[in-house]
C-alpha positions, 0 to 999 in steps of 0.5 A, spaced: 500 500 500 505 504 501 510 508 496 515 512 499 512 520 499 518 522 495 516 518 489 509 522 490 514 528 489 518 525 484 523 528 478 520 527 471 513 526 468 512 522 462 506 525 458 499 520 459 498 522 451 505 518 449 504 514 443 501 507 443 504 500 442 511 502 442 517 499 445 518 502 452 525 505 450 521 509 444 515 511 449 520 514 454 524 517 449 531 514 450 535 509 453 536 508 461 543 506 464 541 502 471 545 504 477 548 497 478 550 492 473 547 485 476 548 479 472 541 476 469 537 483 469 538 489 464 544 493 465 540 498 460 533 499 458 535 497 451 537 490 454 530 489 455 527 490 447 521 486 448 518 491 453 512 495 451 508 501 454 501 500 451 494 504 452 487 503 452 481 507 454 476 505 459 468 505 459 468 512 463 473 515 458 480 514 462 486 513 458 490 507 462 497 505 460 500 498 461 507 495 461 507 488 457 513 483 455 514 476 453 509 470 450 505 465 453 500 464 458 498 471 461 500 474 467 497 480 470 500 484 475 496 490 479 501 495 483 500 498 489 498 505 491 502 510 488 506 505 484 507 503 477 510 498 472 517 501 472 518 498 478 516 492 476 522 492 470 526 486 473 520 482 475 517 483 468 524 481 465 525 475 469 518 472 468 517 474 460 522 469 459 516 464 461 509 468 461 506 474 457 507 479 463 502 485 463 503 491 469 497 496 469 498 503 471 492 504 475 488 511 474 492 517 477 498 513 477 504 511 473 503 513 466 496 513 466 491 519 466 490 524 472 482 524 473 478 527 478 473 521 478 473 514 479 477 514 486 474 508 488 477 501 489 471 498 485 472 502 479 480 500 479 477 493 479 472 495 473 479 498 470 482 491 471 476 487 468 476 492 462 484 491 461 482 484 460 477 485 455 481 490 451 487 484 451 482 479 449 484 475 455 479 470 457 483 467 463 489 469 466 493 468 472 493 475 477 498 478 482 496 484 486 502 487 490 499 492 496 493 495 494 493 491 488 491 485 492 485 489 494 483 491 487 483 483 486 479 482 492 474 487 489 474 484 482 473 477 485 467 480 489 464 484 483 466 479 477 467 472 481 473 468 479 471 465 472 477 469 468 482 467 474 487 461 473 491 462 480 491 469 484 497 471 488 496 476 494 503 480 496 503 483 503 496 487 503 492 488 510 485 485 509 482 491 513 487 497 514 482 501 518 482 498 525 475 498 528 475 501 535 470 495 538 475 489 535 479 485 539 487 485 539 486 478 535 481 481 530 486 487 529 492 482 527 487 477 523 485 483 519 492 487 519 488 493 522 493 499 523 490 506 523 483 508 527 484 515 523 484 514 515 484 522 515 490 523 518 493 517 514 491 520 508 494 527 510 501 523 512 501 520 505 499 525 501 501 532 504 507 530 508 504 531 515 507 527 521 506 520 522 507 516 528 505 508 530 498 511 532 496 513 525 499 508 521 504 502 520 511 505 519 515 499 517 513 500 510 516 507 510 522 505 514 523 499 509 522 503 503 528 507 505 532 501 506 536 501 499 539 494 501 538 491 495 541 493 488 535 490 484 531 495 488 536 501 487 535 500 480 528 499 479 527 505 484 532 509 480 528 507 473 521 509 476 523 516 479 526 518 473 520 517 468 514 517 473 512 523 477 505 522 481 501 528 483 499 527 490 492 530 489 491 525 484 493 519 488 490 521 494 483 520 491 483 513 492 486 512 498 481 514 503 476 508 500 482 503 500 483 504 507 476 503 509 475 497 506 474 490 509 475 484 505 474 479 510 467 476 507 470 476 500 476 472 502 472 467 506 466 466 501 468 468 494 475 465 493 475 458 489 481 458 485 488 457 487 492 462 492 499 464 494 500 469 499 507 473 500 509 476 506 516 477 510 519 477 517 520 485 517 512 486 515 507 487 520 502 485 515 504 478 517 499 476 522 494 478 517 497 474 511 497 468 515 490 469 517 488 469 509 492 462 508 488 459 514 482 462 511 483 460 504 483 452 503 489 449 500 493 456 499 500 457 499 504 462 504 511 464 502 514 468 508 521 471 506 526 471 512 529 478 514 536 476 510 531 475 504 529 482 504 522 480 507 519 486 507 513 490 504 518 490 497 520 483 497 518 482 490 523 488 488 528 487 493 529 480 491 526 479 484 530 472 483 527 469 489 520 472 488 520 470 481 522 463 482 517 462 488 511 465 483 513 460 477 513 454 482 506 456 484 503 458 477 506 452 474 505 446 479 
């Protein structure tokens, strides 16, 4: 759910009117050299020639971007709040050798259009459905990171699982809002971290002071830990080409915080599920609750030495993609 506030006030913006269906290197206007040279992942953007940035228009007239690479079975990623496809560059590169990988930039995020309407998780779920319709994908594997998992829970609530082969949830609380009449066990199971959505929104979008009574600070602290060269590379790439508008990304945040998805997880998921979390994450108890609640689900808990935090898929993309492929292919 959390992206660093620094990203919201980032460096450069690529226009949402950029050309359609072109190689990323052309859409972004040139090559990019990643700060760290790492064997097995791109050292320059030109090392990933199959990466494209494409676009489509939603039923309510919003121009959305999506990143695409590879061939084979479709695998669709939904980023977290304020996040974007650029951050997935290493994950996409590794998985594109085996799957046709897509990453949707949600409305008001990444290279997608900034609009004043549709700032609700349910509309984000509709956008995801319309992406599938646009692609002509009848069935796919889906993976949601952070708020992207909430978008998937809404998608399943609205449209069921007929278009889903397998689904992956990465480190997202079931309910960020912690109700005052909950027991401590209920709070842990749901992952509740705030009793003040307004203060949480203000902290994330306006930079007002945050503390542990307002929200979980672990994602913020771990986001600042540049303890992985893979993460340094993907963050540098994203910050160079993406600039979020704080007011635009704020529009969905209150709705996101106040949703409670326990009924969907208990009653509506009937496809194979994998859940990813880590020892650094305070979301781990709620991820264990999802694993316990969904019969036959798989739970992957990354140790601290494996960068097991909210950003595990970007900090340790080799392990994440290996584990993901093992789950998808079995």
